[in-house]
C-alpha positions in Angstrom: 0.2 0.2 0.2 1.7 3.2 -0.9 1.4 6.0 1.8 -0.6 9.2 0.5 0.7 11.6 3.6 2.1 14.6 2.3 5.1 16.2 3.6 5.2 19.7 4.3 7.8 22.1 3.2 8.7 25.3 5.4 11.3 27.9 4.3 13.4 29.5 7.1 13.4 33.2 7.4 16.1 35.6 8.0 16.3 38.2 10.4 13.9 40.5 8.4 11.2 37.9 8.3 11.6 36.9 4.8 11.9 33.6 3.1 16.0 33.0 2.2 15.1 30.8 -1.0 13.0 34.0 -2.0 15.5 36.0 -1.6 18.6 33.6 -3.0 16.2 33.4 -6.2 16.4 37.1 -6.6 20.2 37.8 -5.6 21.3 35.0 -7.6 19.1 36.1 -10.6 17.4 32.6 -11.2 15.7 32.8 -14.3 12.3 31.8 -15.1 12.8 28.1 -16.2 14.8 27.3 -13.3 12.4 28.5 -10.5 9.2 26.4 -12.2 12.3 23.7 -12.4 12.3 24.0 -8.9 8.8 24.4 -7.6 8.5 21.1 -9.4 11.1 19.4 -7.2 9.5 21.0 -4.1 5.7 19.4 -5.1 7.5 16.4 -5.7 9.3 16.5 -2.1 6.0 17.2 -1.0 4.3 14.5 -2.4 6.8 11.8 -1.9 9.3 12.9 0.8 12.2 11.1 1.6 10.9 8.7 -1.0 12.6 11.0 -3.5 15.3 9.3 -5.6 18.4 9.8 -5.1 19.2 12.0 -8.5 16.7 14.3 -6.8 17.5 14.5 -3.2 20.9 13.3 -2.1 20.3 10.3 -0.1 21.7 10.8 3.1 22.7 13.8 5.0 25.6 15.3 2.7 27.5 17.0 5.9 27.4 13.5 7.6 24.6 15.6 10.2 21.6 16.7 9.0 21.6 18.4 5.6 20.0 17.3 2.6 20.4 18.8 -0.9 17.2 19.0 -3.3 18.7 18.6 -6.9 17.5 20.4 -9.5 19.3 20.1 -12.8 19.0 23.0 -15.3 20.7 25.9 -16.9 22.2 26.5 -13.3 22.8 23.5 -10.8 20.2 24.8 -7.7 20.8 23.0 -4.7 18.5 24.2 -2.2 19.9 22.9 1.4 17.2 21.6 3.6 16.8 19.4 6.7 14.4 17.0 7.8 11.9 19.1 10.6 13.5 20.0 12.3 10.5 19.9 14.5 8.3 16.9 13.1 11.2 14.7 11.7 8.6 12.7 9.8 6.0 15.0 8.1 8.0 18.1 7.3 11.2 19.6 5.8 12.3 22.9 5.7 14.6 24.7 3.6 17.4 26.4 4.7 19.7 27.8 2.2 20.0 28.3 -1.6 23.3 27.0 -3.2 24.3 26.4 -6.4 26.4 23.8 -7.5 29.6 24.6 -9.6 32.4 21.7 -11.4 30.3 19.6 -9.2 31.5 21.3 -5.6 29.1 22.4 -3.4 30.1 25.6 -1.3 31.6 24.7 2.3 30.1 28.2 3.5 26.8 27.5 2.3 26.5 23.7 4.0 27.9 25.5 7.4 25.2 28.4 7.1 22.3 26.0 6.5 23.2 23.9 9.9 23.3 27.4 11.4 19.7 28.1 10.1 18.6 24.7 11.7 20.0 25.0 14.7 18.1 28.5 14.8 14.9 26.7 13.9 15.5 24.7 17.2 15.7 27.1 19.5 13.3 29.5 17.8 10.2 27.5 15.6 8.6 30.9 14.7 11.6 31.4 12.3 9.8 29.6 9.2 7.0 29.6 7.1 5.3 27.4 4.8 7.6 27.8 1.4 6.8 30.4 -0.8 4.6 32.2 1.6 7.1 35.1 2.3 8.9 37.0 -0.4 11.3 39.4 0.0 
């Protein structure tokens, strides 16, 4: 039997209360096609959760801890960084930081910042909203 539970996808809010992914998309001037691909992957994440194939979601944490990368292939290799939970580990994901992979390398600083954002959420669960609900 297939589990039809939908996963909830949240987005970390910066200190000004804006969604970090929305800010990142504008700052990096991510084109409409890449944004559409990202939204499609996030819709699949809502439907499949950790059941996404490894070519779409890293099969395990990329840092040996709690950070995963969502793989969006296109003109730009978008790699939004996320975690399960961190409030409800079995029903939600939180997008923590936008990242771009260049030459198969993900900047370590993005991974470090994603983990810092995750730690902020653990102590302050109000620092997130449903994905796409708050823009810059």
